[in-house]
C-alpha positions, 0 to 999 in steps of 0.5 A: 788397201787402207788408202782406197777411196770408199764409195759414198752415198749420193742423194739426188732430189729430181724435184720437190725442192723450191716448190710444193709438189713434184716430189721425187728423190733418187738414192744411189750407192755404187750400182744401186738406185732407189727412188722415193716418191714420183709426184706431179705438180699443177701448172702455174698461171703462165703455163697456158693450156697445160694440164700437169707437170711431171719431173724430168727423169733423164738421170734415171733413164741414163742409169736404167739398169741401176734403178731397183724400184720406187718406194712411195710414202703416201697417196697424194698426187704430188707423190704418186701422180707422175707414176703412170708416165714414168713407169712407161719408161722405167719398168721397175716395181713400186712399193707402198702401203695398202691404201697408197697402192689402191690409189696407184692401182686406179691410176694405172688402170686409167693408163692401161698399165696394170699388166706391165707395172709391178706393185708390192703392198708393204706393211708398217715395220716391214723391211724390203731389200732393193740392191744394197739398200734396206728400207723400213716403212714407219707409221706416220700421220698425215691428211691421208691414211697409210702415210709412212716415213722411211728408214733407208739403211745404206752401207754408209749409214741410215737415212730417215725420210719423213715423207709428209707428216704430222704428229697426231695423237688422236687420229681418226683412223688407225694409230698415232705416229710411231715415235718409239721407232724414230727414237730407236733409230736415233739411239742406233745412230742416224746419218741424215734426216730428210724432213717435211718443211711445208709448215716449218714457218708455222709456230706450235703444233698442228691440230689433230684431225679430230678437231675438224669433226667438232667443227662439223658438228657445230656447222651441221647444228647451225644449218639444220634447215639448209642443204650442205655442200662440203668441198675438200681434198678427195684424198683426205679420207679421214676428213670425208669419214668425219663428214659422213659421221656427222651427216649420219648423226643428223640423218642426212643422205650423202652424195659424193660428186667429182671424179677423183672423190668418187674414185678415192672414196670407192677405193678407201671403202673397198679396202676398209678405210672408210665406214659408211653406214648402210642406206646413207650414200645415195647416187646423185640421180636420187638427189631430187627424191629428198628434201635439200635439208636432208642431204649433204654433198661431198665434192671436189673443187676446194682449190677453185679448180676450173673443171672440178665439181664445185666450180661447175656448180658455181658457174651453172654448168653442172648438170645435176646441181644448182646453187641457191640461197638455201645452200651452205657451202663449206670449203674444208681446206686452205688454198695451196700457194698459188691458188688463192685467186682461184679460191677467192673467185669461187667464194665470190661466185657462190656468194653471189648466188645467195649461198652461205660460204664458210671457209674459216676454221674448217681445216687442219693441216697434214704437215708438222709445225715447228714444235713437231719438227723439233720433236723429230729432230730430238728423237732422231738425232741426225748427223746431217739435216736435209730439209725437203718438200717446200719452197725455199722459205720453207726449207730455210725455216726447217734449216733454222730449226735444225740449227736450233736443235744443235746440228752444226751449220756445216751439216745442214744442206738446203739443196736445189733440185738436181744437186748431188749430195755425196755423204758418208759418216765422215763428211758430206758435200754437194759434189755435182748436178744432174739434169732436172726440170719440168715435163709438161703434159697437155692432153695426150702429149707428154713433153711436146710442149716446151718453153718455145711453145709456151712463149708463143701461147703467152704472146698469143694470149697477151697481144693476139695474132695477125696473119698476112696472106698473099699470092706471088708469081714465082717467075715474074716476081709480081703480086697476084693477090693480096695482101689480105690481113686476118686478125684474131685477139688483136683488135675487133676488126669491125670497129678498127677499120681505119687501123686495118686499112693503114696496116694493109697500106703498110704491108702493100708498100713493103711488098711493093718495095721488095718487088721493085728490088726483085726480092722474091725470096720467101724468107726475105719477103716474110721478114720485111713484111713482119718487121714493117707491120710490127714497127707500125703497130708498135708505134700506133698501138704499143702492142706486139701481136704475133705476125705470121706472113703466108706466101703462096706461089703460083706458076703462070 
């Protein structure tokens, strides 16, 4: 009995490492699995036409009977956005705090899942039991209210997962992070700390959210004779509250614009997380009834998203709001990595319309900087450190902080998505890998666009398409009509008649050679046409458009 091998805890990140977004981590002990968060990420520039990216949950589907539930740390898209898609395949309960669950509820309504999906609202300090796991919700601060860390008690020890967090001693809503509870857990002994790495490369402390309120006061005072438009993250309820407070003090009416902004502000207001003075909020239809300098618009689009409200205003395609030189636009956010070009573009578009655009010193982060991470490490005193939430450079910076706090290098694990970390109170090692990846959502299609389709889209975007159409007699192996050449996105045909005639000659010659040799096989004929035209165009133009030969057979 003494030599019998004891089961070990497995920690399996299915997303959220090497990138910002798509956070989802499975914890497995024997036949129990709990999943922390279930987020999406937004498409990169080369994912043409893709709307959303969600995690590959093949591992969870293969162990469906073991999955006990999803535990959500907070209501940001990169932590809850994939739930409507995943719950259709894995129908287990979802646990989260009040506002988090309110936002999830909205998402499930949009996907008609409110009847089938089980939801459970939990409070700070509450402990839930899922299989052999006990999970406690601990208050933290973040750029959305009701964020929490998790203390996951397992048969081999306690894992503390910080979620996205910062230490804010003066939050706009609610209480400060429960540092006392982190310290109590540290005294009892913590096996591993999984901590937010997003700001691990930044020195010092993250500023309190309340400092932004003072900035808004100054900006409103400097722009009393101008209309003010503030773009921020829809989910930053505390930021919205501060904008409302300042607008109310200056006697301005407030319009909320942008679908996600309207949804989240509606949910936060209903649940008591927003205090909006009476007769302050007006419908966008009433905007024309008030002088511009007496109004404030709170809108989406601070990341330059092409279809968000601010982008539509900048492009003159918003039906209700036009930008003019009497507008002051405040971008109350910093660009997410990868969005810098889109944000710069929208700043330029707005500035070109004569508007005053303010985008510096109007935002504080919701993530812990180096000194806050050191504080958490010193309170929790984990045996193992597992940096999460971030690109490799962020994880590396977090690992360096852990090492500086005295955690041995062999006890610090920078993991990749899909790695299986097996650990107990004696040792830990990466002992395998499971299938992970990105599932692309395009319109109503989930996963039907893969690497091959994306590659085709990239080719079409880069060099365009040429279609060659011809009709042949099946029996006599003769050309009856064509070849006709149709070009899209390659050259402007009316200004490239010589090139098109030469291309036609190349294709005709290739077809004639095949016919003279008695080659009427579709596959061979298409291949010869494609290769000969492709070689000609490369020599002539140094481009490789997608070439699609279409052959119609007739019986005569």
